[in-house]
C-alpha positions as CSV (number, residue, x, y, z in Angstrom):
1,M,-0.2,0.1,-0.4
2,Y,1.7,3.5,-0.9
3,E,1.8,5.5,1.8
4,R,1.7,9.4,1.0
5,R,5.0,11.6,2.6
6,P,5.1,15.4,3.7
7,R,5.8,17.5,1.0
8,H,8.4,19.2,2.7
9,R,10.3,15.5,2.9
10,V,9.5,15.0,-1.0
11,R,11.4,18.0,-1.7
12,R,14.2,17.0,0.1
13,A,14.6,14.3,-1.4
14,A,14.6,15.2,-4.6
15,V,17.3,18.0,-3.8
16,T,19.7,15.5,-2.3
17,S,19.1,13.4,-5.6
18,V,19.7,16.1,-7.8
19,A,22.9,17.3,-5.2
20,A,24.4,13.6,-6.0
21,V,24.0,13.6,-9.9
22,L,25.6,17.7,-10.0
23,A,28.7,15.7,-7.3
24,G,29.0,12.8,-10.3
25,V,29.2,14.8,-13.0
26,A,32.2,16.8,-11.5
27,A,34.1,14.1,-10.5
28,L,34.3,13.2,-13.8
29,T,34.8,16.2,-15.5
30,G,37.4,17.3,-12.9
31,C,35.5,20.0,-11.4
32,T,34.0,20.8,-8.4
33,A,31.9,24.0,-6.5
34,G,33.4,27.1,-6.6
35,P,32.7,29.4,-3.3
36,D,30.4,30.8,-5.4
37,G,28.4,28.1,-6.2
38,G,29.7,28.1,-9.5
39,A,32.6,25.5,-11.1
40,R,36.1,25.4,-10.9
41,S,38.8,22.7,-12.0
42,T,40.1,20.7,-9.3
43,S,42.6,18.5,-11.9
44,T,41.8,15.2,-9.5
45,T,42.0,13.1,-12.6
46,R,45.4,14.7,-15.1
47,S,49.2,13.5,-13.4
48,P,51.5,16.3,-12.5
49,S,54.2,17.1,-15.2
50,P,57.0,15.0,-14.6
51,A,59.8,17.3,-13.8
52,A,62.6,18.3,-16.6
53,A,66.1,16.1,-16.4
54,P,69.0,18.4,-15.7
55,A,70.2,19.7,-18.3
56,W,73.9,18.3,-19.5
57,D,76.4,21.2,-18.7
58,A,78.8,20.4,-21.6
59,G,81.7,23.0,-20.3
60,P,82.0,21.8,-16.6
61,A,84.4,23.7,-14.6
62,S,86.1,21.1,-12.6
63,L,87.1,17.2,-12.9
64,A,88.3,14.1,-11.8
65,A,89.5,11.2,-13.0
66,V,89.2,7.5,-11.6
67,G,90.2,4.3,-12.7
68,D,92.9,2.2,-13.8
69,S,96.5,2.2,-15.6
70,I,95.5,4.1,-18.7
71,T,93.6,7.2,-16.3
72,T,97.8,6.6,-15.0
73,G,99.5,7.6,-18.4
74,F,101.5,3.9,-17.1
75,D,103.7,3.4,-19.6
76,A,103.7,5.8,-21.9
77,C,106.5,7.7,-20.7
78,S,109.6,5.0,-19.3
79,V,109.0,1.1,-18.6
80,L,106.9,-0.3,-16.4
81,A,105.5,3.6,-14.8
82,D,102.8,6.0,-14.2
83,C,103.1,9.0,-16.6
84,P,100.0,11.4,-15.1
85,E,100.7,13.7,-16.9
86,V,100.0,12.7,-20.2
87,S,96.7,11.1,-18.8
88,W,93.8,11.1,-21.0
89,A,92.0,12.9,-18.8
90,T,93.8,15.2,-16.7
91,G,97.3,15.2,-17.4
92,T,98.9,18.5,-18.7
93,D,101.3,17.0,-21.5
94,G,100.5,19.7,-24.2
95,A,100.6,16.8,-27.0
96,V,98.5,15.1,-25.8
97,R,95.9,18.1,-24.7
98,S,93.6,15.8,-21.8
99,L,90.1,16.3,-21.4
100,A,90.6,18.7,-18.4
101,V,93.1,20.8,-20.9
102,R,89.9,21.0,-23.7
103,L,87.5,21.9,-21.0
104,L,89.1,24.5,-18.7
105,G,92.7,25.0,-20.5
106,A,96.3,24.1,-19.1
107,A,95.9,26.3,-16.0
108,G,92.3,25.3,-15.1
109,A,93.3,22.0,-15.6
110,A,96.4,22.1,-13.1
111,S,94.2,23.8,-10.8
112,H,90.3,22.3,-10.8
113,S,91.2,18.4,-11.8
114,T,92.4,15.5,-9.8
115,N,93.3,12.0,-10.6
116,H,92.4,9.2,-8.5
117,A,92.5,5.9,-10.2
118,V,94.9,3.6,-9.3
119,S,97.8,1.3,-12.2
120,G,96.1,-2.4,-11.7
121,A,92.9,-1.0,-10.8
122,R,89.7,-3.8,-10.8
123,I,86.5,-2.3,-10.3
124,A,85.8,-3.2,-7.0
125,Q,87.9,-0.4,-6.1
126,L,85.7,1.8,-8.4
127,P,83.6,2.7,-5.5
128,E,86.5,3.6,-2.5
129,Q,87.9,5.7,-5.8
130,M,84.6,7.3,-6.6
131,A,84.3,8.1,-2.4
132,L,88.0,10.1,-3.2
133,A,86.7,12.1,-6.2
134,A,83.2,12.6,-5.2
135,K,84.0,14.6,-1.8
136,E,85.9,17.3,-3.9
137,R,82.6,18.0,-5.6
138,P,83.4,17.9,-8.7
139,E,81.3,19.2,-12.0
140,L,82.5,16.2,-13.9
141,V,83.8,12.8,-13.1
142,T,85.2,10.4,-15.7
143,V,85.4,6.4,-15.4
144,M,87.7,4.1,-17.8
145,I,87.4,0.6,-15.6
146,G,87.4,-2.7,-16.6
147,A,90.2,-3.8,-18.5
148,N,92.2,-5.2,-15.0
149,D,89.0,-6.8,-14.7
150,A,89.6,-9.6,-17.9
151,C,93.2,-9.1,-17.7
152,R,94.0,-11.2,-15.0
153,D,96.2,-15.0,-15.1
154,S,93.5,-17.1,-16.0
155,V,90.4,-16.5,-17.7
156,R,88.4,-18.4,-14.8
157,L,89.4,-15.4,-13.2
158,M,87.6,-12.6,-14.7
159,T,85.5,-10.8,-12.3
160,P,82.0,-12.0,-13.2
161,V,79.4,-10.3,-14.7
162,A,77.3,-9.8,-11.8
163,D,80.0,-8.7,-9.9
164,F,80.8,-6.1,-12.2
165,R,77.5,-4.9,-12.7
166,A,77.5,-4.6,-8.2
167,S,80.6,-3.0,-8.0
168,F,79.7,-0.1,-10.3
169,E,77.1,0.4,-9.7
170,A,77.6,1.1,-6.2
171,S,80.0,3.5,-7.3
172,L,77.5,5.5,-9.3
173,R,75.2,5.5,-5.9
174,Q,78.8,7.3,-3.9
175,L,79.4,9.7,-6.2
176,R,75.2,10.5,-6.1
177,A,75.0,10.1,-2.3
178,T,77.6,12.9,-2.0
179,A,77.8,15.1,-5.3
180,P,74.3,14.0,-6.4
181,R,74.5,17.1,-8.9
182,A,78.2,16.1,-10.4
183,Q,78.0,14.4,-14.2
184,V,79.6,11.0,-15.6
185,Y,81.1,9.9,-18.5
186,V,82.1,6.4,-18.9
187,S,84.1,5.2,-21.1
188,S,84.3,2.1,-22.8
189,V,86.7,-0.4,-21.6
190,P,89.0,-1.4,-24.8
191,D,89.0,-4.3,-27.7
192,L,91.6,-6.7,-25.9
193,M,91.6,-8.5,-28.7
194,R,93.0,-5.7,-31.3
195,L,95.8,-4.3,-28.6
196,W,97.1,-8.0,-29.2
197,S,96.8,-7.8,-32.8
198,T,98.7,-5.0,-33.2
199,G,100.9,-5.1,-30.3
200,R,102.5,-9.1,-31.3
201,K,104.1,-7.6,-34.6
202,N,106.5,-5.8,-31.8
203,P,109.0,-8.2,-30.7
204,L,110.0,-6.4,-28.2
205,G,106.9,-5.5,-26.9
206,K,106.1,-9.3,-26.8
207,E,109.0,-9.4,-24.3
208,V,107.4,-7.0,-21.6
209,W,104.2,-9.5,-22.1
210,K,106.5,-12.3,-20.7
211,L,106.6,-10.5,-17.7
212,G,103.0,-11.2,-16.6
213,I,100.7,-8.3,-18.6
214,C,97.3,-9.5,-19.1
215,R,98.3,-13.2,-19.6
216,S,94.0,-14.3,-20.3
217,M,94.7,-12.4,-23.2
218,L,98.6,-11.7,-24.0
219,Q,100.7,-15.1,-23.0
220,D,101.9,-17.2,-25.9
221,A,100.9,-14.5,-28.4
222,D,102.2,-16.0,-31.4
223,D,99.9,-19.7,-30.2
224,M,97.2,-19.7,-32.6
225,G,96.2,-22.9,-31.9
226,A,92.7,-23.6,-30.9
227,A,92.9,-23.7,-27.5
228,A,94.7,-20.4,-27.4
229,V,92.2,-18.8,-29.8
230,A,89.2,-19.6,-27.5
231,R,90.8,-18.2,-24.7
232,R,91.2,-14.9,-26.2
233,E,88.0,-15.3,-27.6
234,A,86.6,-15.5,-24.1
235,V,88.4,-12.0,-23.0
236,R,86.6,-10.1,-25.7
237,Q,83.3,-11.5,-25.0
238,R,84.0,-10.7,-21.4
239,V,84.9,-7.4,-22.2
240,V,81.9,-6.4,-24.2
241,A,79.5,-7.6,-21.4
242,Y,81.4,-5.6,-19.1
243,N,80.8,-2.4,-21.9
244,G,77.0,-3.4,-21.5
245,V,76.6,-3.3,-18.1
246,L,78.5,0.2,-18.5
247,R,76.4,1.1,-20.6
248,D,73.0,0.1,-19.2
249,V,74.4,1.2,-15.7
250,C,75.1,4.8,-16.9
251,A,71.8,5.4,-18.9
252,G,70.0,4.8,-15.6
253,Y,71.5,8.2,-14.5
254,A,69.9,11.7,-15.9
255,R,73.4,13.1,-15.3
256,C,75.9,10.1,-16.8
257,R,77.0,9.2,-20.2
258,Y,78.6,6.1,-21.9
259,D,81.0,7.0,-24.6
260,G,78.7,4.7,-26.8
261,G,81.0,1.7,-27.0
262,A,83.7,4.8,-29.2
263,V,86.8,3.7,-27.4
264,F,86.1,-0.3,-27.6
265,D,85.8,1.0,-31.1
266,Y,89.1,2.5,-32.1
267,R,91.7,1.3,-34.0
268,F,94.7,1.4,-32.1
269,T,97.9,1.5,-33.9
270,G,101.5,1.0,-33.3
271,E,102.4,4.5,-33.8
272,Q,99.3,5.4,-30.8
273,L,100.8,2.4,-28.4
274,S,102.9,2.5,-25.7
275,P,106.8,2.4,-26.7
276,W,107.8,0.0,-24.0
277,D,104.8,-2.3,-24.2
278,W,103.1,-2.4,-26.7
279,F,99.9,-3.2,-25.2
280,H,98.9,0.6,-22.7
281,P,98.6,3.9,-25.1
282,G,101.1,6.0,-25.7
283,R,101.5,10.0,-25.5
284,D,99.4,9.6,-28.7
285,G,97.1,7.3,-28.0
286,Q,96.3,9.1,-24.8
287,A,95.3,11.8,-26.9
288,R,93.1,10.3,-29.3
289,L,91.5,9.0,-25.9
290,A,90.7,12.7,-24.8
291,E,89.4,13.5,-28.7
292,I,86.4,10.9,-28.2
293,A,85.7,11.7,-25.0
294,Y,86.0,15.4,-25.7
295,R,83.1,14.7,-28.3
296,A,81.5,12.9,-25.9
297,V,80.9,15.2,-23.2
298,T,80.8,18.7,-25.5
299,A,78.0,17.1,-28.2
300,A,74.0,17.8,-28.3
301,G,73.6,14.5,-26.6
302,P,74.7,11.5,-25.6
303,P,76.6,9.0,-28.6
304,A,74.7,6.7,-30.2
């Protein structure tokens, strides 16, 4: 049986229903009632614009280098000795024109760049080097590491790729924690097989190799048997894997640039290698590394 309700109750129910409908429409259109009863935008259905990635600075005012013997200029000036003045990253030698000289000028390179690289260093030592560099709050940090992780006494002693990744990630975290605005230039690991192929043409260089330089690649330099060929190829493939790690981890940081494999692809000639060991870059080779780095750092965008 139908029960007649009072008129004021009916009116109140109608108003409530209309208000509910309007509220639903407002929610769908991103509007709500303003102070004057009109509609206003609430933007509740819009996502905030993502923060723009910090722009890459092609003209940093300070530089710190981390890495291994290539960055210390090992064997570039004398046998089995560092020569940091010819380092591709921070050296002051006029013939090399290091990255620091190209970016900061000769005076700036001498006063606003530091070199924390250590001959023989492997990726496991990189977080410590990076911590030292980060304390200086450099605007740019250069990284060249990985050759010694593949250059071991045997293939089985090469650094596992997972460990290489973990150490490199830890290094970048270390830098970000202390110097979050620092930019990073990451060089690829050179093609050790190509260096072997070039250097083995020099009899004196091969005698120096017998002292124990990069045995996984350089021992029995003229042996072209199946086992030796497989050993060298295993080393090369490990370097390729390391470079993949450097590329991928670097890509996860807005202020990091990988060289796109430019150093790995570079064909060093005999004239660009050390006249003592025919394996490390000599003065001319260091200059070529500086050129590659300068192009990557000052380019409008990261290398492909």
